[in-house]
C-alpha positions in Angstrom: -45.3 76.8 198.4 -44.3 77.1 194.9 -41.5 75.0 193.4 -39.1 76.5 190.9 -37.9 74.4 188.0 -34.4 74.4 186.8 -30.9 73.3 187.8 -28.8 74.5 190.6 -25.3 75.8 190.1 -23.9 72.6 191.7 -25.8 70.4 189.3 -24.6 72.5 186.3 -21.0 72.3 187.4 -21.2 68.6 187.9 -22.7 68.2 184.4 -19.9 70.3 182.9 -17.2 68.2 184.7 -18.8 64.9 183.5 -19.2 66.3 180.0 -15.5 67.5 179.9 -14.3 64.1 181.1 -16.4 62.4 178.4 -14.9 64.7 175.7 -11.3 64.0 177.0 -11.9 60.3 176.9 -13.4 60.5 173.4 -10.5 62.6 172.1 -8.0 60.2 173.6 -9.8 57.2 172.0 -9.9 58.9 168.6 -6.2 59.9 168.9 -5.3 56.3 169.9 -7.3 54.9 167.0 -5.5 57.3 164.6 -2.1 56.2 166.0 -3.1 52.5 165.5 -4.2 53.1 162.0 -0.9 54.9 161.1 1.0 52.0 162.7 -1.0 49.4 160.8 -0.3 51.2 157.5 3.4 51.2 158.3 3.3 47.6 159.3 3.8 45.9 155.9 6.8 48.1 155.2 8.3 47.3 158.6 7.8 43.6 157.9 9.5 44.0 154.6 12.4 45.9 156.1 12.9 43.2 158.8 12.9 40.3 156.3 14.5 41.8 153.2 18.0 40.7 153.9 17.1 37.1 154.8 14.8 36.8 151.8 17.5 38.1 149.4 20.0 35.7 151.0 17.7 32.7 150.5 17.3 33.6 146.8 21.0 34.4 146.2 22.1 31.0 147.7 20.0 29.0 145.2 21.8 25.6 144.7 22.2 23.8 141.4 19.9 20.8 140.9 21.0 17.2 140.5 19.8 15.2 137.5 16.1 14.6 137.5 15.3 17.3 140.1 13.1 20.2 139.5 14.9 23.3 138.2 14.0 26.8 139.4 10.3 27.6 138.7 10.0 31.3 138.0 6.4 32.5 137.6 4.6 35.8 138.2 3.2 34.7 141.6 5.5 31.9 142.5 9.2 31.1 142.8 10.5 27.6 143.7 14.2 26.9 144.2 16.6 24.8 146.3 18.6 26.7 149.0 20.7 25.9 152.1 18.5 25.9 155.2 18.1 29.1 157.3 20.3 29.0 160.4 17.1 28.5 162.6 16.6 25.1 161.1 20.1 23.9 161.8 22.2 21.6 159.6 19.4 20.0 157.7 20.8 19.7 154.1 19.4 21.7 151.2 15.7 22.6 151.3 13.2 23.4 148.6 11.9 26.9 149.1 8.6 28.0 147.7 7.7 31.7 147.7 4.2 32.4 146.6 1.7 35.2 146.6 -1.6 34.5 148.4 -4.6 36.7 149.1 -5.2 37.2 152.8 -7.5 39.4 154.8 -7.8 42.6 152.7 -4.5 42.3 150.8 -1.8 40.0 149.5 0.9 38.2 151.4 4.2 36.7 150.5 4.3 33.1 151.9 7.3 30.9 152.3 7.3 27.2 152.6 10.3 24.9 153.2 10.3 21.2 152.3 13.1 18.6 152.7 14.7 17.6 149.4 15.6 14.1 150.4 19.3 15.0 150.9 18.7 15.9 154.5 16.8 14.9 157.5 13.0 15.5 157.6 12.0 18.9 158.9 10.0 19.2 162.1 6.3 19.7 161.5 6.1 23.4 162.3 8.9 24.1 159.8 6.7 22.6 157.0 3.9 25.1 157.6 3.2 28.2 155.4 5.1 31.1 156.8 3.7 34.6 156.0 6.8 36.8 155.5 5.1 40.0 154.5 1.4 40.8 154.4 -0.9 43.7 153.9 0.2 44.9 150.5 -2.4 45.6 147.7 -0.4 43.6 145.2 2.8 41.4 145.2 4.4 39.9 142.1 7.7 38.6 140.8 9.7 39.9 137.8 12.7 38.1 136.3 15.7 39.2 134.2 16.9 36.4 132.1 20.1 35.8 130.2 20.6 36.9 126.6 22.2 35.4 123.5 20.1 32.3 123.3 20.4 31.5 127.0 16.8 32.4 127.8 16.6 29.9 130.6 19.3 31.6 132.6 17.9 33.5 135.5 20.0 36.7 136.1 17.9 38.5 138.7 14.7 38.0 140.7 12.7 41.1 141.7 9.8 40.9 144.1 7.5 43.9 143.8 5.3 45.2 146.6 2.5 47.7 145.8 0.9 49.4 148.8 -2.4 51.2 149.2 -0.8 54.5 148.1 0.1 52.9 144.8 3.9 53.1 145.7 6.0 50.1 144.6 8.8 48.8 146.7 11.2 46.4 145.0 13.5 43.7 146.5 16.0 42.3 144.0 18.4 39.3 144.4 20.7 37.6 142.0 20.7 33.8 142.2 24.0 32.1 141.9 22.6 29.4 139.7 20.3 29.5 136.6 16.9 27.9 136.0 18.4 24.9 134.2 20.4 24.2 137.4 23.9 24.8 135.9 26.4 27.0 137.7 30.1 27.7 137.8 32.2 27.2 141.0 34.0 30.3 141.9 37.3 29.4 143.8 37.7 33.0 145.1 34.4 33.2 146.9 34.2 29.4 147.3 30.6 29.5 146.0 28.5 28.5 143.0 28.1 31.4 140.5 25.8 31.9 137.5 
């Protein structure tokens, strides 16, 4: 008896079904990966959109400094000022806010750190930790507009620039109510300290 070599129709159909299922699974995986990559590229912008209002408010509420205290420090990759505490920290008295740029995992991040100024109660340990506000940008830096007419120390506007991988720059600007020397004027209409 002679044996014929080859595949039966059933074997061919089974192989085609298995091959089709593998192709479907592969295309689903590739599509899912593409969706995740798109979502991760949008993630830094989404982080910025969520935190922009709070970040601007913290800068706008800069408090004047008492004698001997550190004035506003305004550098390209760092901003230090005293601000009222965020609502999440409760009534804690004024806090020193440090915003700084730090390199993290393939990009730069904007990091916030709060520290008690001595006027209020000490912060709980988790509140003293570095808090990444926005991360994943190619470059982050601060720009400052200063006063004119011999008042170079007066800080008029703080702009935080966020450059993404597509070389697009998103800017967040805030106007502090006090200047870098710590002086401010009390505005009786708004009941706040104005530059």
